[in-house]
N, C-alpha and C positions, 0 to 999 in steps of 0.2 A: 504494500500500500504505499503510495506516495503522498506526503503530507506537505502542504505548502510551506515554503522556507520561513515565512514570518511566523507561523504557527508553531512550527518546528523549534524555533529559536524560543518563543515564548513557553512552550512545554518543558524546554530544557533547564529554564532558570528557576526554574522553579523554587566646744565645750568651755564651757567657761574656763575650766582649769586647763591650759595648755601645757605641753611637755615643758615648754621654756620657763614658764611660770613656775612650775612645780620645782623645776630644776634649780631655778634661780632663788627660791623660797628656802630650800632645803640643802642646797649644796651638793645635789647629785652631780657628779662630774661625767659630761658627755664624752663619748668616745672620740679621741683625735682633737680635742679642744683644749687649749691652755686656760684653765679656769683657775680661780684662787682656791685657796684650801677651803674645803668643806668645812660649814659649821657643824659641830658636834650635835646630834639630835639629843643627847643626855646633857647639854649645857644647862645651867640654871636660867630657866625662861623668865623667872622674876627680876632679872636683872634688866630685862628689855622694857622700854616706855610701855605703858598701859595700852595704848592703841596698837602697838605692833604684838604685844603679848597675846591681844585678843586675835589679831589676824593669824599669828602663828598657831593658836589654839584651833581657829576655824579651819585653816588649811590642812592641820593634822587629821582632823576629822574627816575632811573631804578626801584626802589622800587614802585614809584607810578604808574609805567606802569604794574607792576606785580600785585600789589593789585586792580587796577581799572579793575572792571567788565565790559566785552564788552556790548556794547549797543545792545539789540536784536531789529533787524530791522523788520518792518512790510511790508513783501513782498507782501502781498494782496493789501495794499495801493499802493506800488510801482508799481506792475503790472498795475494798474488802468491809471497810468500816461503813459503807453507806448502802451496798447493794446487797440482796439476797445471795446466799452461798451458792445456790444452784443456777445463779445467773451466769450467762456467757457474755463476756465484752466483745463488742463487734469491732472489725476492720471494714470501713467503707470500700466498695470495689473500685470507686472513682473520687477525686483524682489519683492517679498513680502515686504510689509511695505515701498516700497518706496513713497514719497511725492509728492506734486505738484511742489515744487520749488526746482531747483538743483544746488548746488554750488559745482563747480570743477575749477582747475586751467587746462584750455585747451590750455593756450599758453605759458606755461612755465616762467611766470614771476613771480611765486610765490605768485600771488594774485588770489583768487577764482572769477571766472566769474560766473554770475547767469543766468541759463538757464530756460526759462519758455515755457512749451508746453501748445498750447492752440488750440481751434477750433474755426474757423470763416467761416461761409458760408459752403461750401463743402469741406474745406481744413483743414488738421492739420499743424501747423506752430511751428517752434521752434524759440524764440526770444533769442539772446544772447546779455547780458548786461555787461558792464564793469565798473569799478568805478575808478574814478580818486582819488584824496586826500580824498574828500567830497561827490562828486556827482555820482549818476549812470548815464551812458549814453548808447543809443542803439548803438551796435557794429556792428551787422548783423542780418539776419533772413532768414530761409529756409523754403519753403512751400511743402506740400505733397498733392496736389489735389486727391481727390477721397476717401480720408480715413477720419474716423470719431473718431477713438480712436488709443492709443498706446499700442501695447502688451507689448513691451519690451524697457528699456531704462536704460542705465548704461554708465559709464566711466572708461576707463582702458589705460595703457601703451601700446597701440597696436604696435606702431612703435619704442618704446624705446627712443622716444625724451622726454624732460623734461616735456611737456605738456600732459595731457592726451587726449585721443580720445573719440568722442561721439559715441556711439552705439544705434541705434534706430531701432526697429522691428515692423513690421505691420503684422497682420494675414491676409492672402489672402483667406483662406477658413479654414474648421475646423481643417486641420492637417498640413496646409502649412502656412509658413510666410516668410517675406521678410525682410533681415536685411541689414542695411546700416550703413557704417561707415563714420566719419568725422573728418577731422583735422581742427584746426582754427589757421591760420598764417596770420601774417600782417592784423590783423582785419578782415579777410574773413574766411568764412567757405567753405571748399572744400571735396569732396566726394572722399574717398579713395578707397572703394570697396563695392559691394553688393553681397549678398549670400542667398540662401533660407535656411530654417530652420524650424524644428518642435518644436525644445526645444534647448535652448542655454545656455552655461555655460562660465562664464569669470574666468580664473585662473591666478591672478596676480602673478607675480614673488616673491619669498621669499625676506623679507627686508635685508637679508643678501647678496643678490647678489648685481651686478654692477648697478648703476644707470640706466645704457642703457639697462638693461634686458628687455625683452618683455612680455607682457601677451600672454596666450594662450587662443584659443576660441575652446570650445567643442560644435561643431555642430552635433545635432541629427536630421537627416532626416527619417521621418517615410516612411518604404517600404509597411507595412500592418500592421494589427491590431497586436501590441505587438513587432514587429520587426522593429529595426532601422538600418540604416547605419549611424555610428558614426565616425566623423573624429576630430582630435585634430590639430587645424589649428594655423599656426604662420605668422606674417609678414615678407616676405623675402627682403623687401627693394621695392619690386614693386608690390606684391601682395601676397594673402595668399597662403600657400603652407603647406603640411602636417609636423607636427611636428615628430621629429625622435624619441623622447621618449614619448611614449603613454601607456607604460605598467603600470605606477604609477597610471595614472588616470583609467584606467580600473579597477585596483585593488581596488582603494578607492571609485568609484563612479558606475561603471558599473556593476561590479560583485554583489555589494549589492542590486542594482535595480532589477537584475534578481533574486536573493534570494528571494526577497519580492513577486516576481510574483509568483515563484514557491509555497511559503508558502500559498498564496491566491488561486492558481489554478494549483495544483500539477498533475492534471491528463492531462493538456494541454501540447501537445508534443513540441509545438513551443517554449514554455518556457525553456524546456530543451536543445533543440537545442542553443537558445540565451546565455543561461546560460553557455554552454560547450564554445562556441565560445568566450564570454567574459573572461573565465577562460584561455584559450588558450593564447588569447592577452595580459593578465596580467602576462603571464609568468607561470602559474600554470598548465603545460601540463598534469602533471599525473594525477591532480584532474579532468582536462577536458576530458581526456580518461575514467576516471571511470564514469562521468556523462554521457559520450556518450554511454557507454556500458549498464548503467541500463536504459537509455532511449530507446535503441533499443530493450531491454529485455522487458521493460514495454509498450511500444507504438507500435501499428501496422500500423500507417499511412504511405503507400508507398512513399508518396512525402516527409514527414520528415524523414524517415529512410533513403532514399537516400541521403538526405543532409547531414544525421549525418555520414554516410560511408564517404563521400566525405570529411567532415571536419575532421574525424579520419585519412584519408590518408593524408592530408595536415599537420596535427600535427606530424604525424610519420616522414615526410619527414624535418619538421623543427627541431625537437628535436635533 
């Protein structure tokens, strides 16, 4: 099969305390520097003027906090204090590499809560623990009867508030899942929305944006084998609504996805239709028209050909 040169090329691309301040205050000698003799830390600090004495005292406390290694907590032992002995702690299937214990600031107090997913009897449960100065305590718990595993679990700034929201997904059948989003306010978990999904991706706002910026959810719902209805959604204050700027996501994620599908199955006409549709939605209208023309020339499936012609007409109107 001969692929046009342009399309072939497209498919192949496919602190307040700085080290200098601490060094100067405490006489730590830098490597390779000709510094004066360090001031002994055991000197009689009372000999200093009161203002400097207070400064050194505060700096000493700050350095101690910086140098002190955080204590690694044993979350497995902690979980046993709060959940039934017959419970099974769960590891979500996605995102890849996620663990059993989840730390996230979900109430916006700048302290992480600990969220533990587990199964007991015929229900999946999410336990939310908060920490006081020294002790963890049970804040709330939600239950999902009838489920035995978690397909997806993540935390994101969905609403734009200081705390993150919990996203939990369960598989309903082979191709379809149910996504639930929760906020944690005033010590209680509250459901924000639910949505179907086949695949889901969370796009957090860039760090340079405003603190109130909201994450976007790319929700893929499978229509048939290889064909997805893809919506880029964002919280509007009441519910999820389509995001206005989806071209970037299509360019970065959807177009490469269908490039890989074409490389693997170049004779599959539906892949070419989805590829052309993704190119169009990413703003690459000329490349989309070339893909359509090639697919029409190469494939004779009447149903796909008709869809390609309809897509070609839509692109011509939008350009």
